[in-house]
N, C-alpha and C positions, 0 to 999 in steps of 0.2 A: 166458661165466665169464669167458674167455681175454682178453678184455677188461680186466673186471673186477678178474683180477690182475695186467697190464700197469699199471694205471691204478696202485694202488697201489704195486708196485717203482717206477714213475718217480717217483710222489709220494716215498717215501721214499730216495729216492737225491737230487731235488734237497734234501729236509729238509736229509739228513746230509751233502750240501755246504755248506749256506748256515746249517750251526746256527754256526761261528764272526761271520758278522756281526749279531748282532743278532735271531736269528730268534724270535718269540714262540711262545709254546702256548699252548689251551684248551678249557675243556669248554664247550659250548653245549648248550641245548635249549630248549624249547616245546610250546607249543599247536597242535595241527593241526584244522578243522574240513571235514573229508570229505563227500563225497557220491559217489555213481554213475551214471550217467546212462545208460540203453541204448537204441539208437536202433535201427530196421529196424519190424521185425512187433509185437513186444511193445509197444505204447503203452499199456499199462494199468500198469507197473511203477514203482509209485511212491517212490522210497528217499526217505527221510531223513538228513535230517546226524547223523552220530556221530562224536561228538568223539576226541581217540586222542592222541597224542604223537609229540617224535623228540626226543630225545640223540641227540650223540654228542663227537668231538674235533676239535680243527683244529690247523694251523701257519700260523705268518704270517712269510713268509722277504721284506722288503727289497728289492726289487731298485734302489734307486737311485731317490734324487727322491722323486717322488709315486706311487710303484706298488711295489705290492707283490703276491706269488702269494699265493692263500690254499689249501693244498686241504684237504677234512676228509676224515671219515670219521660216518656218519647213520645209525641205525636209527629208524626212519618206520614208528608205528603208523597205519595207516588204514581209514578201510572204508565202511560203512552199512549202515544200517536198513530193513527194510522188515514192514509187516503183512501177513500169510499167513493169512488163515482166524481172525481175530483174535488171533495170535501174532507177539509181536515175534519179528522172523528177523534176527540179525546176520554181514553179511560184514566177517570181520575179514580186515586185509592187511595187511603185513612187509614194508619194505623192507629195503634197504641201499643207504645213495646216496653215491655217492664225487665231487661238487660238485668244480671244481679252477679256481677263479675269477682274476680278473686282479680289482687293488683296487686302488680310485684314492682318495687320502686327500690334502684342503687342508687344513687349517685347520677340523679337527673334521667337513669335510663328506666323507661316503664313497657312493663307489658303485662295484659290483661285479659284474663281467659270466664269464662262461664255460659252459664245457659240465660236464654233470654224467650220471654209468653208473652205470646202477640196476639 
């Protein structure tokens, strides 16, 4: 939990420091298609994909040239379903993720890399 608050504080300070230099803000969302895998003794576990969603906000802070820093704060609903004794059982998992991305943008081509705290 301490790492999460540190990441949020770092992100907020970087965005605040670079706000005058053309930082952009936005909202993002989409579909998650998640599943679970069990390893070990329980080989009979047959999980099926359960659709979910992700929704969040981001800031894009130019670093000069073709590079920018893009911190994000995302809520992600994931999980799986399984038939147990002819009943559908759903496993609902909720995540709060903070990707800290370095973005390369050249003539419409985007590439991103970086860690994610979740």
